[in-house]
C-alpha positions in Angstrom: 31.3 36.1 151.1 33.0 39.1 152.8 31.9 39.5 156.4 32.5 43.2 156.5 29.4 45.4 156.5 29.8 48.7 158.4 32.3 51.0 160.0 33.2 49.1 163.2 30.4 46.5 162.9 30.3 43.3 160.8 28.5 40.0 160.6 30.4 36.8 160.0 29.8 33.0 160.0 29.9 31.4 163.4 33.1 29.4 164.2 33.6 26.4 166.5 34.9 28.7 169.2 31.5 30.6 169.2 29.5 27.5 170.2 29.6 28.0 174.0 28.8 31.7 173.7 25.9 30.9 171.3 24.4 28.4 173.7 24.8 30.7 176.6 23.0 33.6 174.7 20.3 31.3 173.3 19.5 30.3 176.9 19.7 33.8 178.3 17.5 35.3 175.6 15.0 32.5 175.4 15.7 31.8 171.8 14.7 28.5 170.1 17.6 26.0 170.5 15.9 23.2 168.5 18.4 21.0 166.7 21.3 23.4 167.5 24.1 23.4 164.9 26.6 26.2 165.4 27.6 26.1 161.7 24.2 27.4 160.7 24.6 30.7 162.7 26.0 34.0 161.8 27.3 36.5 164.5 27.3 40.3 164.6 30.6 41.6 166.0 31.8 45.0 167.2 35.1 45.2 165.3 36.7 47.7 167.7 36.3 45.4 170.8 35.7 42.0 169.1 32.5 41.8 171.2 29.8 39.5 169.9 26.5 41.4 170.0 23.9 39.4 168.0 23.3 36.2 166.1 20.8 34.3 163.9 20.4 31.0 162.2 19.7 29.7 158.7 18.0 26.4 159.3 17.6 24.1 156.3 14.7 21.6 156.6 15.4 18.5 154.4 12.7 17.1 152.2 11.4 17.6 148.7 11.7 20.5 148.4 14.2 21.6 151.0 13.0 24.7 152.9 15.1 27.5 154.4 13.9 29.1 157.7 15.5 32.0 159.6 15.3 31.3 163.3 17.0 31.9 166.6 17.7 35.6 166.0 18.9 37.4 169.1 20.5 40.7 170.0 22.2 41.5 173.3 20.1 44.1 175.2 22.7 46.9 175.2 22.9 46.7 171.4 19.2 46.7 170.4 17.7 49.3 168.3 20.8 49.9 166.3 20.2 47.7 163.2 22.1 44.6 164.5 19.2 42.3 164.1 18.5 43.6 160.6 22.1 43.1 159.5 22.0 39.5 160.9 18.9 38.9 158.8 20.5 40.5 155.8 23.5 38.1 156.0 21.2 35.1 156.5 19.2 36.1 153.5 22.3 36.5 151.3 23.6 33.1 152.4 20.2 31.5 151.7 20.5 32.9 148.2 24.0 31.6 147.8 22.6 28.1 148.8 20.1 28.4 145.9 16.9 29.2 147.9 14.5 31.7 146.2 12.3 32.1 149.3 13.0 32.2 153.0 10.5 31.6 155.8 10.2 32.8 159.4 7.9 31.7 162.1 7.5 34.6 164.5 5.3 36.3 167.1 6.6 39.7 166.0 5.6 39.9 162.3 5.8 43.8 162.4 9.6 43.6 163.0 10.2 41.3 160.1 7.7 43.3 158.0 10.1 46.3 157.8 12.4 44.2 155.7 9.7 43.0 153.3 8.5 39.8 155.0 4.8 39.1 154.5 2.3 36.8 156.2 1.5 33.5 154.4 -1.3 31.1 155.0 -0.2 28.0 156.9 -1.6 25.7 154.3 0.7 27.3 151.7 3.8 26.1 153.7 5.8 23.0 153.0 5.0 20.1 155.2 8.2 20.5 157.2 7.2 24.0 158.2 3.5 23.2 158.9 4.7 20.6 161.4 7.2 23.1 163.0 4.6 25.9 163.1 2.2 23.5 165.0 4.9 22.6 167.5 5.9 26.2 168.1 2.3 27.3 168.6 1.8 24.6 171.1 5.2 25.0 172.9 6.0 28.7 172.6 3.1 31.0 171.7 -0.2 30.5 169.9 0.3 33.9 168.2 3.3 32.7 166.1 2.7 33.4 162.4 4.5 32.2 159.2 6.1 34.9 157.0 8.0 34.6 153.7 10.2 36.8 151.6 11.9 36.2 148.2 15.6 36.5 148.7 16.0 39.3 146.1 13.2 41.3 147.8 14.9 41.9 151.1 15.1 45.6 152.0 17.2 47.2 154.7 15.6 50.4 156.1 18.2 53.2 155.6 17.9 54.3 159.2 19.0 50.8 160.3 21.9 50.8 157.8 23.2 54.0 159.2 22.6 53.1 162.9 24.6 49.9 162.4 27.7 51.8 161.1 28.1 53.6 164.5 26.4 51.1 166.8 27.8 50.9 170.4 26.8 49.4 173.7 26.6 52.9 175.2 24.1 54.3 172.6 20.6 54.7 173.8 18.3 54.1 170.8 15.0 55.8 170.3 14.1 53.9 167.1 10.4 53.1 167.4 10.6 50.1 165.1 12.7 48.1 167.5 11.4 48.9 170.9 9.8 46.2 173.0 6.6 48.1 173.5 6.0 48.3 169.8 5.9 44.6 169.6 3.6 44.1 172.6 6.5 42.9 174.8 6.7 44.0 178.4 10.4 44.9 178.9 10.0 44.4 182.7 9.2 40.7 182.3 10.4 39.7 178.9 13.7 37.7 178.7 14.1 38.0 174.9 13.4 40.2 171.9 13.7 39.6 168.2 13.3 35.8 168.7 11.9 34.5 165.4 12.7 30.9 166.2 
């Protein structure tokens, strides 16, 4: 799969040399580090400066059947509101499809953010056993408001405004996109240490 997506921005598979950076950012953004495997991540990169600006993970839960969960999605603060998170999710969805998964799941406390791409809430009792257990742990350890969402791989939709924003994203750009502001998701930007954490 080609890594190139936009003019100056792209998303690629994580490499071994990204592991230290990933662990640092996961810690800094408060993203779920459970069972960390760098090979399960993708990274958004500014092609002009080779700066890594965002990341996300496609975690496969073994069992019968196997289940694919998107988790650990993070965007560096200076790059938020410019479609980076959406393009990370798009790449993860494409790779899930390449792996043969028809449906992808997310456990998140910001369902509105995922909803713009087509994700919908599902009842916990409809989840595979692996995800029921993980949902229970996350609600106990992270936030009781975490909800399960699901989306068929072929139904992912990228809002056009995020597609365009990603093409010209830069650290200097101040975004006014309401769909990706902290306040829209009930997050206090003065106290929060992360945003877009679905894992």
